[in-house]
C-alpha positions as CSV (number, residue, x, y, z in Angstrom):
1,M,-25.1,-17.4,-15.8
2,N,-26.3,-15.2,-13.0
3,K,-23.9,-12.3,-13.5
4,Q,-24.5,-10.7,-10.1
5,L,-23.8,-14.0,-8.3
6,A,-20.8,-14.6,-10.5
7,L,-19.5,-11.2,-9.7
8,C,-19.9,-11.7,-6.0
9,C,-18.0,-15.0,-6.2
10,I,-15.1,-13.2,-8.1
11,I,-15.0,-10.4,-5.6
12,F,-15.0,-12.8,-2.7
13,A,-12.1,-14.8,-4.4
14,L,-10.1,-11.6,-4.9
15,V,-10.6,-10.5,-1.3
16,V,-9.4,-14.0,-0.2
17,S,-6.4,-13.7,-2.5
18,F,-5.3,-10.3,-1.2
19,S,-5.6,-11.6,2.4
20,T,-2.1,-13.0,1.8
21,F,-0.8,-9.6,3.0
22,F,-2.0,-10.5,6.5
23,I,-0.6,-14.1,6.6
24,A,2.7,-15.0,8.2
25,H,4.6,-16.9,5.4
26,K,6.5,-19.3,7.7
27,E,6.3,-22.5,5.6
28,N,9.8,-23.8,4.9
29,D,9.7,-23.3,1.1
30,E,8.3,-19.8,1.4
31,Q,11.1,-18.9,3.9
32,V,13.7,-20.3,1.5
33,Y,12.5,-18.3,-1.5
34,L,12.1,-15.1,0.5
35,T,15.6,-15.5,1.9
36,L,17.1,-16.2,-1.5
37,A,15.4,-13.2,-3.1
38,K,16.8,-10.9,-0.5
39,R,20.3,-12.4,-0.8
40,I,20.6,-12.1,-4.6
41,T,19.3,-8.5,-4.5
42,C,22.3,-6.4,-5.2
43,Q,22.7,-4.0,-2.2
44,H,25.3,-1.7,-3.7
45,S,23.6,-0.6,-6.9
46,R,20.3,1.0,-7.8
47,C,20.1,-1.0,-11.1
48,F,18.2,-4.2,-11.4
49,L,21.2,-6.5,-11.2
50,F,21.5,-9.7,-9.2
51,D,24.3,-11.1,-7.0
52,F,24.2,-14.7,-8.0
53,K,27.2,-15.5,-5.8
54,Q,24.6,-15.3,-3.0
55,Y,22.2,-17.8,-4.7
56,N,22.4,-20.2,-1.8
57,L,21.3,-20.6,1.8
58,L,24.8,-20.9,3.4
59,G,25.0,-18.9,6.6
60,S,21.3,-18.0,6.6
61,T,18.9,-18.5,9.6
62,V,16.4,-20.6,7.6
63,L,19.1,-23.2,6.9
64,K,19.1,-24.3,10.5
65,S,15.6,-25.7,10.1
66,L,16.4,-27.7,6.9
67,V,17.8,-31.1,7.4
68,D,18.0,-32.1,3.7
69,P,21.7,-31.9,2.5
70,E,20.6,-30.5,-0.9
71,Y,19.9,-27.1,0.8
72,H,23.5,-26.9,1.9
73,S,24.7,-26.7,-1.7
74,P,26.7,-23.6,-2.8
75,V,24.2,-23.2,-5.6
76,F,20.4,-23.6,-4.9
77,F,19.0,-26.6,-6.7
78,H,16.1,-24.8,-8.4
79,P,16.6,-22.4,-11.4
80,P,16.4,-18.7,-10.4
81,A,13.6,-17.2,-12.6
82,F,11.1,-17.1,-9.7
83,I,13.7,-15.9,-7.3
84,M,14.7,-13.1,-9.7
85,A,11.0,-12.0,-10.0
86,L,10.8,-11.9,-6.2
87,S,14.0,-9.9,-6.1
88,L,12.8,-7.4,-8.6
89,A,9.5,-7.1,-6.6
90,Y,11.5,-6.6,-3.4
91,R,13.4,-3.7,-5.0
92,I,10.1,-2.1,-6.0
93,G,7.8,-2.8,-3.1
94,G,9.8,-4.5,-0.3
95,E,8.0,-7.3,1.5
96,I,4.6,-6.3,0.1
97,G,6.1,-6.4,-3.4
98,M,7.2,-10.0,-3.0
99,K,3.7,-11.0,-1.7
100,M,2.2,-9.4,-4.9
101,V,4.1,-11.7,-7.2
102,P,1.9,-14.8,-6.8
103,I,-1.3,-12.7,-6.8
104,L,-0.2,-11.1,-10.2
105,A,0.6,-14.6,-11.5
106,Y,-2.9,-15.8,-10.4
107,L,-4.6,-12.8,-12.1
108,L,-2.5,-13.2,-15.3
109,I,-3.4,-16.9,-15.6
110,A,-7.1,-16.1,-15.4
111,Y,-6.7,-13.4,-18.1
112,I,-4.7,-15.6,-20.4
113,I,-7.3,-18.4,-20.1
114,Y,-9.9,-15.8,-21.1
115,K,-7.7,-14.8,-24.1
116,I,-7.2,-18.4,-25.2
117,I,-10.9,-19.1,-25.3
118,I,-11.4,-15.9,-27.3
119,L,-8.7,-17.0,-29.7
120,L,-10.5,-20.3,-30.2
121,E,-13.4,-18.2,-31.7
122,V,-16.1,-19.8,-29.6
123,A,-19.0,-17.9,-27.9
124,K,-17.8,-15.0,-25.7
125,K,-19.9,-16.6,-22.9
126,T,-17.5,-19.5,-22.9
127,A,-14.6,-17.1,-22.2
128,E,-16.6,-15.7,-19.3
129,Y,-17.0,-19.2,-17.9
130,G,-13.3,-19.7,-18.2
131,L,-12.5,-16.4,-16.4
132,F,-15.1,-17.2,-13.7
133,L,-13.7,-20.7,-13.1
134,S,-10.1,-19.4,-13.1
135,L,-10.7,-16.7,-10.5
136,C,-12.6,-19.1,-8.3
137,S,-10.2,-22.1,-8.7
138,P,-9.1,-23.4,-5.3
139,L,-5.8,-24.6,-6.6
140,L,-4.9,-21.2,-8.2
141,L,-6.4,-19.2,-5.4
142,F,-4.6,-21.3,-2.7
143,N,-1.3,-20.9,-4.5
144,S,-1.8,-17.2,-4.8
145,Q,-1.8,-17.2,-1.0
146,K,1.7,-18.8,-0.9
147,I,5.0,-17.6,-2.0
148,W,5.8,-20.8,-4.0
149,M,7.3,-21.1,-7.5
150,D,4.7,-23.5,-8.8
151,L,2.1,-20.8,-9.7
152,F,4.8,-18.7,-11.4
153,M,5.8,-21.7,-13.4
154,C,2.2,-22.4,-14.3
155,C,1.8,-18.8,-15.4
156,M,4.8,-18.9,-17.8
157,L,3.5,-22.3,-19.2
158,I,0.0,-21.1,-20.0
159,I,1.4,-17.9,-21.6
160,S,3.6,-20.2,-23.7
161,F,0.5,-22.2,-24.7
162,Y,-1.4,-19.1,-25.6
163,F,1.4,-17.9,-28.0
164,L,1.6,-21.5,-29.4
165,L,-2.2,-21.4,-30.2
166,H,-1.8,-17.9,-31.6
167,F,0.9,-19.0,-34.0
168,V,-1.2,-22.0,-35.2
169,K,-4.2,-19.7,-35.7
170,R,-2.5,-16.6,-37.2
171,K,0.8,-18.0,-38.5
172,N,2.8,-15.1,-37.0
173,I,6.4,-16.3,-36.6
174,I,7.0,-13.9,-33.7
175,M,4.4,-15.8,-31.7
176,I,6.2,-19.1,-31.9
177,L,9.4,-17.4,-30.7
178,L,7.5,-15.9,-27.8
179,S,6.0,-19.3,-27.0
180,G,9.4,-20.8,-26.9
181,L,10.7,-17.9,-24.7
182,F,8.0,-18.3,-22.1
183,F,8.4,-22.1,-22.2
184,F,12.1,-21.5,-21.4
185,L,11.1,-19.2,-18.5
186,S,8.8,-21.9,-17.1
187,V,11.7,-24.4,-17.2
188,F,14.0,-21.8,-15.8
189,T,11.6,-21.5,-12.9
190,K,11.3,-25.2,-12.1
191,Y,12.6,-28.2,-14.1
192,W,9.3,-30.0,-13.8
193,A,7.9,-27.8,-16.6
194,L,10.0,-30.0,-19.0
195,V,7.3,-32.6,-18.8
196,S,5.2,-30.2,-21.0
197,F,7.7,-30.3,-23.8
198,V,6.3,-33.6,-25.2
199,P,2.6,-32.5,-25.6
200,F,3.5,-29.0,-26.7
201,T,5.9,-30.2,-29.5
202,L,3.5,-32.9,-30.6
203,F,0.7,-30.2,-30.8
204,L,3.0,-28.1,-33.0
205,I,4.1,-31.1,-35.2
206,V,0.5,-32.3,-35.8
207,Q,-0.6,-28.8,-36.7
208,L,2.3,-28.1,-39.1
209,R,1.7,-31.4,-40.9
210,R,5.3,-31.5,-42.2
211,K,4.9,-28.2,-44.0
212,S,8.0,-26.7,-42.3
213,I,10.3,-27.5,-39.4
214,V,11.3,-23.8,-38.9
215,P,8.5,-23.1,-36.3
216,L,9.5,-26.2,-34.4
217,I,13.2,-25.0,-34.4
218,L,12.1,-21.5,-33.3
219,F,10.1,-23.0,-30.4
220,I,13.0,-25.1,-29.2
221,L,15.6,-22.3,-29.8
222,P,15.1,-20.5,-26.4
223,L,15.7,-23.7,-24.6
224,L,19.2,-23.6,-26.1
225,L,19.7,-20.6,-23.8
226,L,19.7,-23.1,-20.9
227,I,22.5,-25.1,-22.5
228,V,24.5,-21.9,-23.3
229,N,24.0,-20.9,-19.7
230,I,25.2,-24.3,-18.4
231,V,28.3,-24.1,-20.7
232,F,29.3,-20.5,-20.0
233,K,27.9,-20.3,-16.4
234,I,26.4,-16.9,-17.0
235,I,23.8,-17.5,-14.2
236,P,24.9,-20.3,-11.8
237,I,22.4,-23.1,-11.7
238,S,22.6,-26.5,-10.1
239,S,21.4,-29.8,-11.6
240,H,18.2,-30.9,-9.8
241,P,18.2,-34.5,-8.5
242,L,15.1,-35.3,-10.6
243,L,16.2,-38.3,-12.7
244,N,18.0,-39.9,-9.7
245,S,14.9,-39.5,-7.6
246,L,12.9,-41.7,-10.0
247,F,15.0,-44.7,-9.0
248,S,15.6,-44.1,-5.3
249,T,14.0,-42.5,-2.3
250,R,15.2,-40.7,0.7
251,H,14.3,-43.5,3.1
252,S,14.2,-46.7,1.2
253,P,16.1,-48.4,-1.7
254,Y,12.7,-50.0,-2.7
255,P,10.7,-47.0,-4.0
256,F,7.8,-49.1,-5.3
257,I,7.2,-50.7,-2.0
258,E,7.4,-47.3,-0.2
259,Y,5.1,-45.8,-2.9
260,V,2.4,-48.4,-2.5
261,T,2.4,-48.3,1.3
262,H,2.3,-44.5,1.5
263,R,0.1,-43.4,-1.4
264,S,-2.1,-44.9,-4.0
265,F,-1.8,-44.2,-7.8
266,F,-5.1,-42.3,-7.8
267,Y,-3.9,-39.7,-5.2
268,Y,-3.9,-36.8,-7.7
269,F,-7.0,-37.9,-9.5
270,L,-8.9,-38.0,-6.2
271,S,-7.3,-34.7,-5.0
272,M,-8.4,-33.0,-8.2
273,F,-12.1,-33.9,-7.7
274,A,-12.2,-33.6,-3.9
275,I,-10.7,-30.1,-4.0
276,N,-12.8,-28.9,-6.9
277,P,-16.0,-30.8,-7.2
278,V,-17.1,-28.5,-9.9
279,Y,-15.4,-30.8,-12.4
280,L,-17.5,-33.7,-11.2
281,Y,-20.6,-31.5,-11.6
282,I,-19.7,-30.6,-15.1
283,G,-19.0,-34.2,-16.0
284,F,-22.4,-35.3,-14.7
285,T,-24.5,-32.5,-16.2
286,T,-23.0,-32.6,-19.7
287,K,-24.9,-35.3,-21.6
288,D,-23.4,-36.1,-25.0
289,V,-21.1,-33.1,-24.6
290,F,-18.1,-34.9,-25.9
291,N,-20.1,-35.9,-29.0
292,C,-20.9,-32.2,-29.5
293,I,-17.2,-31.3,-29.2
294,L,-16.3,-34.1,-31.6
295,N,-18.8,-32.7,-34.1
296,E,-17.3,-29.2,-33.9
297,R,-14.8,-27.6,-36.3
298,S,-11.7,-29.6,-36.7
299,F,-9.5,-27.2,-34.7
300,I,-11.8,-27.0,-31.7
301,R,-12.1,-30.7,-31.7
302,F,-8.4,-31.1,-31.8
303,V,-7.8,-28.6,-29.0
304,A,-10.4,-30.3,-26.8
305,V,-8.9,-33.8,-27.3
306,F,-5.4,-32.3,-26.8
307,L,-6.5,-30.7,-23.5
308,L,-7.9,-34.0,-22.2
309,C,-4.8,-35.9,-23.2
310,C,-2.6,-33.3,-21.5
311,I,-4.6,-33.6,-18.3
312,L,-4.3,-37.4,-18.2
313,Y,-0.6,-37.2,-19.2
314,F,0.3,-34.7,-16.4
315,L,-1.7,-36.7,-13.8
316,V,0.1,-39.9,-14.7
317,I,3.5,-38.3,-14.9
318,F,3.1,-36.6,-11.5
319,S,1.8,-39.9,-10.0
320,I,5.0,-41.5,-11.2
321,F,7.0,-38.7,-9.7
322,G,5.3,-39.7,-6.4
323,L,7.7,-42.7,-6.4
324,S,10.5,-40.3,-5.8
325,K,11.5,-38.0,-2.9
326,A,9.6,-35.3,-4.9
327,G,6.7,-36.7,-2.9
328,F,2.9,-36.0,-3.2
329,Q,1.7,-32.5,-2.7
330,T,-1.3,-31.0,-4.3
331,R,0.5,-27.9,-5.4
332,Y,2.7,-29.9,-7.7
333,I,-0.3,-30.3,-10.1
334,V,-1.2,-26.7,-10.2
335,F,-0.3,-26.3,-13.8
336,I,-2.8,-28.9,-14.8
337,E,-5.6,-26.5,-13.6
338,P,-5.6,-24.1,-16.6
339,F,-6.0,-27.1,-19.0
340,L,-8.9,-28.4,-16.8
341,I,-10.5,-24.9,-16.8
342,L,-10.2,-24.6,-20.6
343,L,-11.7,-28.0,-21.2
344,A,-14.5,-27.4,-18.6
345,S,-15.4,-24.1,-20.2
346,L,-15.8,-25.8,-23.6
347,L,-18.0,-28.5,-22.0
348,I,-20.2,-26.0,-20.2
349,E,-20.8,-24.1,-23.4
350,K,-22.0,-27.3,-25.1
351,S,-24.1,-28.4,-22.2
352,K,-27.9,-28.1,-22.6
353,N,-28.2,-27.7,-18.8
354,K,-27.8,-24.0,-18.2
355,E,-28.9,-24.1,-14.5
356,F,-25.7,-23.5,-12.6
357,S,-27.0,-23.2,-9.0
358,L,-24.8,-26.2,-8.0
359,L,-21.9,-24.7,-9.9
360,F,-22.0,-21.6,-7.7
361,L,-22.4,-23.7,-4.6
362,F,-19.3,-25.6,-5.4
363,L,-17.3,-22.5,-6.2
364,I,-18.3,-20.9,-2.9
365,H,-17.2,-24.2,-1.3
366,N,-13.8,-23.9,-3.1
367,I,-13.2,-20.3,-1.9
368,L,-14.2,-21.1,1.6
369,L,-11.8,-24.1,1.5
370,V,-9.0,-21.8,0.7
371,L,-10.1,-19.2,3.2
372,I,-10.1,-21.8,6.0
373,N,-6.9,-23.6,5.1
374,A,-4.7,-20.7,4.0
375,V,-6.0,-17.8,6.0
376,F,-7.2,-19.3,9.3
377,L,-5.2,-22.5,9.6
378,N,-2.2,-21.4,7.4
379,T,-1.6,-25.0,6.3
380,S,0.8,-25.9,3.5
381,E,-1.8,-28.3,2.0
382,L,-5.0,-27.2,0.4
383,F,-7.0,-30.3,1.5
384,P,-5.0,-32.2,4.2
385,F,-8.1,-34.4,5.0
386,I,-7.6,-36.2,1.7
387,E,-4.6,-38.0,3.2
388,M,-6.9,-40.5,5.0
389,F,-8.4,-41.6,1.7
390,T,-5.1,-42.4,0.1
391,V,-3.1,-44.3,2.7
392,F,-3.3,-48.0,2.4
């Protein structure tokens, strides 16, 4: 890899990321989260406490622009972890502090991806590829420009996966507890993180090979905090209309018909490659790479197959969620990106083609895409042009 060119791409990406300080965050969801963070910040104490009685939008200015009745609830329908993080940042750094939260999540995701690849004990160059792809990822970079909870959830989830791998490799019981704790934080940010529970627990069960169920219990244990919280109402949270939304939509009692006439099943698959063509490039330039991976050490082989299965599983799940009023937005699949980057890094390492001029070209394309859409146009979609390809 041309290190000078890679460094230039990374610096450019970081500059684009920090341009968030000069963007007016006027998108509805951003305004909602900023308003909630300020409302729960305890005004009458210097300690880091939260006023959860104010965890709603009732009486706020932003509520006037929101027609959905869910926003008029006395308790906001998303769990409060991200709002609490914004509130803490607001205490420390005011408005600038809140804008730093998604940037820090973006940088932490890149660092954790680097540490995961190091943990897999492959070549250090592979970890550098992972770091490079992370910092120049359009999905991660775009979400660092926005004050949305999706990137924060993604950060908690990939940290959980790191500790899960660490436990499997080192058999340190503290690591499985930390994995469960960060998984709980991801769910306590957005309920959608629960879809990761199936692959994560299967990963753990296969690796344990029935030796002991204690690690599995310890992984699930922090999730019991959610049940305890619901029973004793320590932190007020509302049930999200997620399950109901699978069977009905906002406008039609026939979700499948509405789904087919508004989006196609391959919406997220197409989005993934259109937004970041580097994945297509890696796929076309890695002859027999999967065979090389399959001939690797058993654990590397297992992780690579697991990553691929996770990616397909998440894409299908979120396509199914497209049936609901959850809708289709590219940012919903942001937590697929770290798994894609990890798999892509392993593929690049096994590729015999080490000429990456096209790779740099695509990554510059990705960064410019974010620069145009987030900074100049200030759109809420990373690649709005993809709509025309997915409407029947």
